[in-house]
N, C-alpha and C positions, 0 to 999 in steps of 0.2 A: 630959251632953254633953261630948265631948272638946274640949279647947282646940286651937286651930290649931297651935301648936308640937308638941303631942303627936301630932296627926293626921299632920302632916308626917313626924314621926319614925317612926310605925308604917308609913306608906306607903313610906318609904325602904327598910325591910327586908322588908315584906310583898310588895312587887312582885317583887323578885328571887326570893324564896322560892316564890311562886306559879309563876313561870316555871320554876324548877328542878323543882318537883313535876310540872308539866305535861310537861316534857322527859323526866323519868324515866319517867313513865307512858306517854308516846308510844313511847319506845325499848323498853320492856318489852313493850308490845302489838304492836310492829312489829319482829320479830326481824331481818329484813334491814337495817332502818335502824340498829338497835343494832350489828350486826356491822360495818356500814360505818363507823360512828363509831369503834369500837374499832380497826379495821384502820389508821386514820390514825396511830395511836400505836405501831404495830409496825414493825420493820425489814423490809426487803425479804426478807432471809434467813428471818426467822421466819415471815413470811407465806407464803413458798414452801413451807416445811416443813409448816405448818399446812394449806395447801391440798392438799399431797401426801397427808397423812394422812386428810383429809376426803373426798377424791375418788378412789375406787378405779377401776381400769380396768374399763369396762363399766357405770359408773354405780352408783347405789344398788341394792342387792339387791332384786329383786322375788321375794318368797317365796310367791307365789300357788301355783305348781306344787308346792312343798313342802307347803303347807297341804292341797292337794287330795290328794296322796299319803297323808298321815297320816289324813285324814278318810275315806279309802276302806278303811282296815284295821279289822279286829276286834281290840280290845285286851283282854288278859287281866291284870287286876290280880294282882300277886304272882308273875307269871312273869318271870324275869330272864334276860338274856343277857349274858355277858361274853366277851371274846376274848383270846387270848394276846397278850403284848406283841410289838411289831414292831421289828426292827432295820433299819438302813440309813439312806439319806438322806431329804431332804424329800419327794421324789416318792413313794418307796416307802412311807414311814410315812403320808403323807396318804392314799394309795390304800387301805392296810389299815384305817385308821381309818374312812374313809367307807364301805368295804365292811361293816365291823362295825356301823356306825350303820344302814345300809340293811337289813342282815340282821335287826336288832332291830325295825325298823319293819315289815318283811314278816311277822315273827313276832307282831307286836302285843304286844311284851314291854317290860318295863323294861330299862334298859341300864346296865351298869357300864362306863364309858369305859375303853378299853384304855390301857395304859402304853407307854412308848417305851424300848427298850433303848439305852443310851448306849454308843457305840463306845469302844474303847481310845484315850485321848488321845495315847499315845505310839506307837501303831501303828494308823493309821486303817483299815488293811486288816482288822483284827480287829473286825468289827461286832458280835460276840457274845462279849465277854470273859467268862471263867469267873467264876461267882459262888459259889466254893467247891463244896459238894455240893448246895446248895439250888437251887430253881427261880429263873428270871429274874423279878425283880420290876419293874424298870424305873423310869423317871422319869414324873412326872405329865404330862398332856397339854400343859401350858403350857411344857414344855421346848422345844417348837417352835411351838406354836400359841397364839392369843389365846383363852383360855378364856372370858373375859367376853363376847367377840363370839359364840362358840358358844352360850353359855348364853342370851344375849339373843335370838339368832336362833331357836333351837329353842323357847324359851318363847313367842315370838310366833307362829311359823309351824307348830310341831308340839307344842302343849301336851299332846297325848295321850301323848307319849313322856316318861315319868319317867326321869330318868337321874341317875347318881351319879358324882362325880369320881373316886372310887376305892372299893375295898372298905373303906377306913378309915371311910367313912360308915356302914357296915353292921356295925360291930364288935359291936353289941348285938343282932344278928339271927342266932342260932346256926344256924338252918335253912339259911342260904345260905353258910356258911363252907366247906362242901364242895359240889362241883358235879358234875352228870352231863355226860357228853361229848356233843357234837353237832358235825356237820360236813356239808358239802354231800354228801359221799359217803354218810354215814350215812343221810341222809333220802332217798337215791335220786335225786338230781338228775342229769339227763343233761348232761354237759359236753362242749363242743367245745374241747379243750385245757383251759384254766382257765375258759372263759366259759360261763355258764348258757345252755342252748339254749331253754328254755321258761319264761319268767318268770311266765306266767299261772297256772301250777300251783304255784308255789313256796310261797305261804302255806299251802295245803292240805297240801302235803308236809311242811312243818315241823310243823303241828298234828298230823298223823297220826303222825309219828315220836315227838313228845312224848307223845301219848296212849298209844302202844304201850310206850314206855319207863316211863312213870309214869301209871297209870290216873287219870283225872280224879276218880274216886270215892274213891280212897284216898291220893293223893299229898298231901304236905304243902304248905302255902302260908305264906310264899313259898317258891319253889323256883328254883334257878339252874342253867342249862345253860351250859357253857363251850365255846366254839368255838376251833378252831385259827385261826391267822392266815388271813384270807380276802383273797386278792389277785386283782386283774384278773378278777373273777367276774361283775359285773353289766354287761350290755350297755347302754350309754348311749342307744342308738337306740330302746330299748323305751319305749313310753309317750309322755308329753308331751314334745315337743322342748325346751320351756322348762326342764324339770327338768334336762336335760343341761347347761344353762348355769348353773343356780342352785345345784344340790346341792353342788358342790365348793366353793362360796363359804362354806359353813358353817365351813370351816377356813381361817383367815387367819393368816399369820405373826405371831409375837409382836411386841408394840408396839415394844420397844427396837430390834429389828432393822429395823423399818419406819422408825423415826426416823433411824437411821444411813443407811438408803437415801435418805431425803429429804435429809439433809445432803450425802451424796455426789453425788446428782443435781443439787443446787443448785450445788455446786462445779464439776461438769462443765458445767453450763449457763453459768456465768460464764467458765470456762476457754476454751470454744470459741464463746462468744456464740451460743448455740443458740436463744435466744428461746423456751425451753420454758414452757409454761403447764400447771402440774400439775392445774389444774381441768379440762383437756381430755383427761386420760388419756394418750394418746400421739399423736404426729403423724408421718406417714410420712417427712417430710423432715428429721428431726432427726439421729439418730445410729444407727449399726449396733451390734448387740450379738452377740457371739460366745460360744459355750460350748465351752471346752476341757476335755474330760473324760478326763484322762490320769493322774489321781492314783493313789496306790499301791493303792487298792482297786478300780481300774477295769481292771487288766490283763487278766483273763480274759474280760471282757464287752464291751469297747469296742476300736476300732481303736487301734493303737499311736501314740505321740506323733508320730512323723514323718509318718504318714499323715494324722492330724488336722490338723497344722500345714499340710501341703501343701494340703489341701482348703479350709481356712479362708482361707489366703492367696490361693489361686486365686479364691475367691469375692469377697474384698474388692478384689482387683486389678481384676476385671471390673466391680465396682460403682463404681470411681473415687472412693473415699472417702479422706480424708487421715488419719483416725483411727478407732478402734473401741474400744468397751468390751468387756472380756473377763471373763466370769464363769468363775471357776476356783478350786479349792482347792489348786492346785499350789504347790510350794515356790518360794522366791524365785529360786533358781538356774534352775528350769525357766521361770519367768516371764521372766527376763532372756534366756534362750535364745530364747524365742518372739518377744520384742520385737526382738531383734537380727536375726532372720530377716525380721521385718516391715519393719525399717528398709531392708532391701535393695530392697523394692518401694515404698518411700516411704510407709509407713503406720505411724502411731504407735499402739501398743497401750496402753490405759489400764485399770488395775485398781482395785478398790475401795480398796486400800491407798494408791494414789496420790492418790485423791480425799479422803483423810482426813489427809494429811501435815501440813497446817496447822491441824488440828483436834485439839489435845491431848486433850480429853475424849473426842471421838469415836474417836480412835485407841486410847486406853486401853480404852474400852468394847468396841471390836472385838477387841482382844487378849484380853479377859476371856471372850468368847464361845467356845464350843467350835467344832470344825471344822464340824459340821453346822449349828449356829446361824449361822455366818458365811455359809453358802450362802443363807440367807434374805435377806440384804442383796443378794446377786447377783440373786436371783429378783425382788425388787421393782424393781430397776433395769432388768432385762431386760424386764419388762412394759411399761416406758415407752419402749423403744427404737423407732426408726423402723422397722427390720426386724431380725429375729434369725436366727441360723444355729446349728443344733444337730444332734444325732444322733437317729436314729429309735429307737435302743435305750434312750434316756434318758427315764424318766418325768418328770424335771425339765423337759426340753425340750417334751414333749407337753403338760404343764400350761401352759407359757407359750404355745405355739402355739395350742392350742384355746381358751384364755382370751381371747386377742386375736382369734381368729376369731369369737368370739361377739359382738364389737362390731359394730354395724351398719355395713355398707360394707366389711367385711374379707373377706367370702366371695368365692369364685370363684378360678379358676385364673389364673396369669400365665405369660408366656413364660419358660422356664427359661434362665438364663445358661449359657454353654458351660463345662462342668466335666467332669473325668475321673471323678467319683464319681456313683453313682446317687442320685437324689432320690426319697424315699419320700413326702414331703408338702411342698406349697407353696401358700401363698396370698399375698395382697398384702403381708403383713407378716412372714411366717415361712417358713423353709426348713429341712427336716430331711433330712439325708443318711443313706443306708443303704437296705437292702432286706431286712431281717430279718423273720422271723415274729414275733419279739417286738414289733417296731414295729407290725405289723398288729394284734396283740392290744392293745397300749397305745392305739392309735387308737380301738379299739372300746370300751374300758372306762374311760378316764380321764375323771373329772369335774373339769374345770379350775377 
């Protein structure tokens, strides 16, 4: 039997220990409670950035429609699809990668993820710099996108699709080092411009072409077919409407760019006392986001600098705003020029560089990113704007507009402000100026 002093001694330490064990067990079993305790020890800035990263616009991805798509296909082990690397900006590359993934799903094939051609750092208009006399190899997918997110999402919602990060993973499979050619034209798909007219027959057309090219009885396995870059081909209106909202979310910007966007958005929130809540995605009454697409590579495809500036200033003037965030890859000289013109109508223009001025580490990281990688920071900030203004010729802007339109309550037309420029698309949160055929094609084919 324990003596009284020894019993008191044991109880003195056993009591707190039992309470600590109970508390740890409770927190582990109750994740929200654990998170709430941890949050009390984090700064407002760190909490804002963490909430920004954890809460995407549109909420958590519902992959049900992706699962249904993959379950509806007939899969052929050992049949591989790869696609040529794509050049260009975020919107173009995302479109090509999603088209390649969808083509592999329709074929019921394994997939070698396409690479990305990095533009010339010294001349951004050169999107396909020469690679000596050899073929373009390109960067891995995580040059722009979050590979771990793609891997996790496909593994969960499309486990039938076996995919490889690159041909490097197949170095010991000699049968697939060379590839047969395949394209939408080869398989006899009827196109309206670049858009597939009849999606219902596509799987059978792919199978028939492959069987004609390499007889099922004699062809080697595994076998690889290589497609050209596929762009703006799949009509998003075909099939389950939920797929149009979820498929594009397979590809999310790389994490370091998203962290920078979270830092910049927090500083914007403090600078203008916006009362932003990153857990809520975006709120209509926060801040306007403008896309100025006048960089050196834009000249042949987009309206000139003066026209875009006039349109954007006309819009913000009619909107009675005091400031606007501007997404652009323009030079410092051009940014100053736009800001000076905006000052004449009493509107302050804010750029990502401004929002990282007092962030030495963030500013250094931004400078280390390439021109196309910096655009990812703009993209993530624009998604959280109260309303955005862009160009109908821009796949970047269609990704933003249609992603925001997929959020409940965003649908429907609104009365247009008085402007001298035609409006091709408008909902409660986004306006795209223009009237081009390219804009109509992008609207029909972009998975946001």
